Each structure stands twice: as structure tokens, then as C-alpha cells.
LOPAGU-604250 format. One record per residue (C-alpha): x, z, y; residue in one letter. Coordinates in pm, 1 decimal, decimal comma, m for minus. Example, Ala and Ser with C-alpha at 12.3 -4.5 7.8 and 13.67 -1.06 7.14 Angstrom:
REM residues 2
u_w_v_type
1230,0_780,0_m450,0_a
1367,0_714,0_m106,0_s
REM end
This chain:
REM residues 286
u_w_v_type
0,0_0,0_0,0_m
284,6_86,6_239,0_e
447,3_m249,1_172,7_l
117,1_m429,7_230,8_l
70,3_m254,5_566,0_i
423,1_m346,6_678,1_n
379,6_m709,2_573,6_l
42,8_m721,8_752,0_t
190,4_m588,8_1077,0_i
474,1_m841,5_1056,8_n
227,5_m1121,9_990,1_g
m1,6_m1019,2_1275,1_l
291,1_m1004,5_1519,5_a
409,1_m1352,3_1419,2_t
51,6_m1479,1_1432,9_g
1,2_m1350,3_1786,7_m
314,8_m1527,9_1908,3_l
190,8_m1851,2_1753,5_i
m153,1_m1786,1_1906,2_f
m10,6_m1767,0_2259,0_l
144,0_m2109,9_2212,1_l
m152,2_m2262,5_2026,9_a
m414,9_m2121,1_2264,2_s
m263,6_m2307,0_2558,1_g
m248,6_m2619,8_2346,4_l
m612,1_m2595,0_2244,0_t
m727,3_m2520,3_2599,5_l
m551,4_m2834,0_2719,6_i
m695,1_m3047,6_2441,8_f
m1043,0_m2895,8_2464,1_g
m1094,2_m2977,1_2831,7_l
m854,2_m3262,2_2896,3_m
m837,8_m3434,6_2555,6_s
m459,5_m3442,3_2598,4_v
m222,5_m3424,4_2301,2_l
73,8_m3247,5_2459,3_n
368,9_m3259,0_2219,8_f
592,2_m3120,3_2496,6_a
415,7_m2782,9_2470,4_h
693,9_m2645,3_2249,9_g
943,2_m2725,6_2524,0_g
747,0_m2503,0_2763,4_l
761,2_m2228,9_2498,4_f
1141,6_m2262,3_2474,9_a
1180,8_m2263,4_2853,7_w
973,1_m1946,7_2867,4_g
1204,2_m1784,3_2612,5_a
1522,9_m1880,0_2799,1_y
1391,9_m1795,4_3144,9_s
1253,8_m1462,9_3020,0_g
1592,8_m1365,5_2880,0_v
1768,8_m1483,8_3197,6_w
1538,1_m1296,9_3436,1_f
1558,3_m985,7_3217,0_y
1939,1_m995,5_3230,0_a
1935,8_m1066,1_3604,4_l
1694,8_m788,0_3703,2_t
1738,6_m544,7_3411,6_d
1358,2_m532,8_3396,6_s
1167,1_m662,6_3095,2_f
846,5_m683,4_3299,3_v
1014,9_m899,1_3564,8_l
1157,7_m1110,2_3284,2_g
803,9_m1173,7_3156,8_i
681,3_m1250,9_3509,7_v
972,8_m1490,1_3563,0_g
894,4_m1669,4_3237,4_a
527,2_m1707,3_3330,9_i
618,8_m1846,0_3673,6_i
858,4_m2089,7_3504,0_t
576,6_m2202,0_3273,9_g
338,0_m2251,7_3566,5_i
591,8_m2458,9_3761,5_v
682,0_m2672,1_3459,1_l
311,6_m2710,3_3378,8_g
245,8_m2840,9_3728,7_f
534,4_m3088,4_3702,5_i
432,3_m3200,7_3353,6_t
67,9_m3259,7_3443,4_e
143,6_m3443,6_3768,0_k
433,3_m3661,6_3653,2_l
391,3_m3697,5_3276,6_i
24,8_m3650,1_3182,3_i
m165,5_m3799,6_3477,1_t
m50,7_m4160,5_3414,5_p
m161,9_m4151,6_3048,5_v
m505,9_m3982,9_3063,9_y
m737,8_m4132,2_2803,7_g
m463,7_m4291,5_2592,6_n
m365,3_m4067,5_2301,0_h
m94,8_m4299,3_2167,7_v
85,9_m4304,6_2501,9_q
34,5_m3928,3_2536,4_q
206,9_m3865,4_2204,1_i
498,9_m4093,0_2287,8_l
559,1_m3973,8_2642,6_i
518,3_m3602,2_2565,3_t
749,9_m3628,4_2263,0_l
1004,4_m3790,4_2491,3_g
957,4_m3519,3_2752,3_f
999,6_m3257,0_2479,6_m
1342,8_m3402,2_2407,3_l
1426,6_m3397,2_2777,8_v
1323,0_m3031,9_2811,4_l
1530,6_m2939,6_2506,9_t
1842,4_m3112,8_2636,4_e
1794,9_m2962,6_2983,6_l
1806,2_m2617,4_2824,3_l
2150,2_m2701,9_2688,3_k
2259,5_m2830,0_3029,0_v
2146,0_m2515,3_3211,2_v
2232,9_m2244,2_2957,5_w
2473,5_m2419,1_2720,3_g
2434,1_m2535,6_2357,4_p
2496,8_m2197,7_2191,3_n
2242,3_m1937,0_2095,6_q
2180,9_m1657,4_2345,7_i
2113,6_m1301,3_2234,4_a
1787,2_m1140,1_2342,3_a
1735,9_m765,0_2336,0_k
1426,3_m552,3_2302,9_v
1371,7_m322,5_2604,7_p
1471,6_38,8_2527,8_p
1117,5_174,7_2561,0_y
991,3_m72,6_2298,5_l
1288,8_m38,7_2063,6_a
1275,0_161,0_1743,1_g
980,9_240,5_1520,7_s
731,9_502,2_1409,3_w
725,8_632,4_1053,9_e
405,4_746,8_885,5_f
512,8_844,1_537,7_g
655,0_526,8_384,7_d
489,1_307,3_648,4_v
730,9_181,3_913,7_l
567,3_46,5_1230,0_i
808,7_m132,4_1462,1_i
709,8_m65,1_1823,1_k
782,9_m412,5_1957,3_y
574,0_m583,0_1689,2_r
280,9_m355,5_1764,7_l
327,7_m436,3_2135,3_f
306,3_m810,4_2060,6_i
m14,3_m760,4_1859,0_i
m173,8_m566,2_2144,8_i
m68,0_m826,3_2404,2_v
m211,6_m1104,8_2189,1_g
m552,5_m940,5_2159,5_f
m554,7_m851,4_2530,5_v
m480,6_m1213,0_2626,7_i
m754,4_m1332,4_2392,0_f
m1002,2_m1086,3_2543,6_g
m913,5_m1183,2_2900,4_l
m946,0_m1556,0_2838,3_f
m1266,8_m1513,8_2640,7_q
m1413,1_m1315,2_2929,7_y
m1296,5_m1577,6_3177,5_m
m1440,1_m1864,9_2973,1_l
m1772,6_m1695,6_2896,6_q
m1849,4_m1476,3_3199,2_k
m1694,9_m1631,7_3511,6_t
m1771,3_m1933,8_3728,1_k
m1439,2_m2100,5_3650,8_i
m1510,2_m2048,4_3280,7_g
m1850,4_m2211,0_3323,1_l
m1686,3_m2510,6_3492,1_i
m1425,9_m2536,9_3216,6_v
m1689,1_m2521,8_2940,3_r
m1906,8_m2771,0_3124,4_a
m1606,1_m2998,1_3162,2_g
m1554,3_m2986,1_2785,7_v
m1913,7_m3099,4_2731,0_m
m1949,7_m3360,1_3005,8_n
m1666,7_m3427,3_3250,2_k
m1861,6_m3696,5_3436,8_e
m2156,0_m3465,5_3510,0_m
m1925,0_m3193,9_3644,3_v
m1760,8_m3451,7_3872,0_q
m2104,8_m3570,2_3988,7_a
m2188,3_m3213,1_4096,1_l
m1906,0_m3226,2_4348,3_g
m1646,6_m3031,6_4148,9_i
m1294,4_m3171,4_4157,2_n
m1242,3_m3201,1_3781,7_i
m886,3_m3325,5_3828,2_k
m796,5_m3000,9_4003,0_r
m961,9_m2808,1_3720,2_v
m752,6_m3012,9_3475,1_f
m437,8_m2915,7_3665,4_l
m523,9_m2544,4_3666,4_y
m607,9_m2546,2_3295,5_v
m283,3_m2724,6_3215,6_f
m85,2_m2472,0_3420,7_m
m265,4_m2184,6_3245,5_a
m180,9_m2335,3_2907,8_g
182,1_m2376,1_3010,0_a
190,8_m2013,3_3128,9_a
59,5_m1896,7_2790,1_l
327,7_m2099,5_2612,6_a
600,1_m1952,8_2836,4_a
464,4_m1600,4_2779,7_l
477,2_m1658,9_2405,6_g
837,8_m1775,7_2433,9_g
938,2_m1475,9_2646,0_a
786,7_m1237,0_2389,6_l
937,8_m1429,2_2099,7_m
1294,0_m1395,0_2229,9_a
1336,2_m1018,8_2165,7_p
1132,3_m1052,5_1845,1_y
1377,5_m1301,1_1695,0_s
1687,6_m1156,9_1866,7_g
1818,1_m1495,6_1982,7_v
1700,1_m1802,5_2171,5_v
1810,3_m2158,3_2101,8_y
1711,4_m2494,9_2241,7_a
1543,5_m2627,9_1925,3_e
1306,0_m2332,5_1888,5_m
1040,5_m2528,5_2076,2_g
1023,7_m2791,4_1801,0_f
985,2_m2532,1_1525,9_e
703,0_m2339,5_1689,2_f
526,9_m2650,2_1819,9_a
472,3_m2758,0_1458,8_i
315,4_m2420,9_1376,5_l
102,2_m2439,8_1691,4_a
m38,5_m2780,7_1595,7_f
m113,5_m2653,2_1244,8_i
m303,0_m2362,0_1400,3_v
m499,3_m2591,1_1632,0_v
m598,6_m2816,6_1341,4_v
m701,6_m2522,8_1121,0_i
m887,2_m2340,0_1397,7_g
m1060,2_m2646,9_1535,6_g
m948,5_m2871,7_1819,4_m
m1053,6_m2713,0_2146,2_g
m1168,2_m2377,8_2002,2_s
m1007,6_m2067,0_2154,1_f
m1145,8_m1819,4_1892,4_p
m1048,3_m2067,6_1623,6_g
m688,1_m2060,9_1743,1_s
m680,9_m1681,9_1715,8_l
m822,0_m1675,4_1362,5_l
m599,5_m1960,9_1245,4_a
m287,0_m1805,7_1400,1_a
m357,5_m1476,9_1221,7_i
m408,6_m1663,8_892,4_l
m84,1_m1857,5_937,5_v
109,8_m1545,2_1034,4_g
m22,7_m1337,9_743,3_l
23,5_m1618,4_490,6_a
383,1_m1667,8_601,3_g
456,0_m1295,3_586,5_s
305,4_m1241,9_240,5_y
455,4_m1555,9_90,1_m
802,7_m1483,9_231,0_a
802,0_m1160,4_28,3_y
603,1_m1241,2_m285,7_y
673,6_m1614,9_m334,1_v
971,7_m1706,8_m111,3_p
985,3_m2062,1_m246,5_a
641,0_m2131,9_m94,6_l
694,3_m1955,2_238,6_s
768,6_m2278,8_424,8_l
497,0_m2483,1_252,7_a
210,5_m2235,1_273,0_v
106,8_m2339,5_625,0_n
85,7_m2704,5_526,7_m
m116,5_m2603,0_221,4_m
m358,2_m2406,4_441,2_l
m400,0_m2702,6_673,8_m
m455,8_m2941,4_383,3_a
m726,5_m2716,2_232,9_i
m907,5_m2688,4_567,3_v
m888,1_m3063,4_627,0_l
m1032,2_m3134,4_281,4_i
m1327,7_m2895,8_298,9_f
m1386,3_m2871,0_676,8_r
m1213,5_m3156,4_863,0_p
m1338,4_m3038,8_1204,3_q
m1158,5_m2704,7_1157,1_g
m1293,6_m2352,1_1113,1_l
m1458,6_m2362,4_1457,8_f
m1576,3_m2640,9_1685,1_t
m1499,0_m2664,2_2056,2_a
m1823,7_m2475,3_2114,3_k
m1710,0_m2193,1_1884,4_g
REM end
């Protein structure tokens, strides 16, 4: 039982990090119908900038804030220069965002060098609590709490606020929202920047979790994020949360019990969902 609890906590922590990246991706696709393969690059830039700001200010909180600001700025640049010219064309979106992902990755090496950079957990989140044979690592519990808080905040925004109403209406009928005098392009920009900020936040939290940051980390987690979006349902925020938890738990359990399948289990999950429920566990309305 103690082992199961530890594996579950590890899986939930990993799942929440993937959720932060996938939630931004699904928000962007749900409203804008944009396949942004550069999203992993924003995640990696969030990780690097978070570590850099933390080292510069000796404040983990300011490191997180710096990473979020970096994500917002890069999101603005990406939407204006990269995404705007290819709205409505998924093939061009895939090609241009994959290319931009490569650019972002190489720019990381230009700015911070090609080697891995160590990332430390802040002292007040270091260590663990022991309850009998159950070991609860503080930082992993912190990530789980942050993930659920972010989910709650965005769910409240989407369901209970005017901007959320506009976003949900834009998902259903962009032309009608535009006809009502709402600048849907500006809404697109804000949603894209919010998604980029979530990706950067995920990267900043991932850095101390993994202990190092490296330029290619964006590619690795972008694959997991797309798996989560497909499993959860394209455009569904709750679906991304559930799918991220499933992916995180499956990876954690398999890595211990059946290590040979730990890398393949996520693909297997996605294949099963696509066979029996091609639209994903939730729809964009879910």
C-alpha cells in the first residue's frame, strides 16, 4: 500500500506538469483551431527562464513570474508573426510551427549554451514528510496542488466570467461572436498568450522536478502533451486534466512494475481511446 501511494503521488505530479502544457495546447486548439507544434518550445523557454530568474533574484516565486512573463511575450510574438498568416490551414500550421519549434530550441543553445543546466528546488519545498513507510516529497505535492488550482481558476474563468462566455461562444461560432461586435482576433491573441503562459509555467515547475534543463526537453514533453490532448478530447479543458492524470499514473506504475512498457504505455492508451472513442474522452463542450 505504501508503495502504491508513493507511485500515485509521483504519477499525479508528472501528470500535472503535462496538464499545464496540454491545457494551453487544448485551449488554443479549442478556440482557434490551431495546431501549435511549437508549444513544447514555449515549455522549454519557461524552464530555462525560470531557472535563470531564480538564480538572478534568489527567489523561486520571482523565477516563476519571470517564466510566465517570458511565455506571454513569446506567445504574443508567435501568434502575431507565426500563426496569424496560416489561420485556417492546418498543414501550413504544422509545418511552420514545427520549424519555429526548431528555432526556439536552437535559440536556447545560443542564449544559455548547449549543456544541461542544473535546477534546484527552493529550500522551503525541499525534503519530504514521512508517514510510516509512506514518503511524500514536498515539491511533488506542491506541483499537484498548483495543477488543481490552475484547473479550478481556468474552469471558473471559462464557466463563470464574461471573457469565459466569449471564449466558449467563440468555440461554438466565431462568426456570430464577430457579428456581435467582439474583436475575435484580439480574443484569439489573449487565449494564445494564456496558453503560452501555462506552458512556460509548466516548464518552470518541471525544472526543479527533473533537476536539470536542456534544450530538447520541449520536444519530449510536446509529444506527451499531444497524446493528452488526443485522449482527453481536442478542445476540452477537463479532458486534458483527466488524460494528463491517466498518462502520469500509467507512466509511474509501468516504470516500476513493467519497465519495458513504460515508454509505450502512453501510445497504447492513445490507441485504445482512438479505437473505442475517436473524439476523445470529452468533447470541446465537456
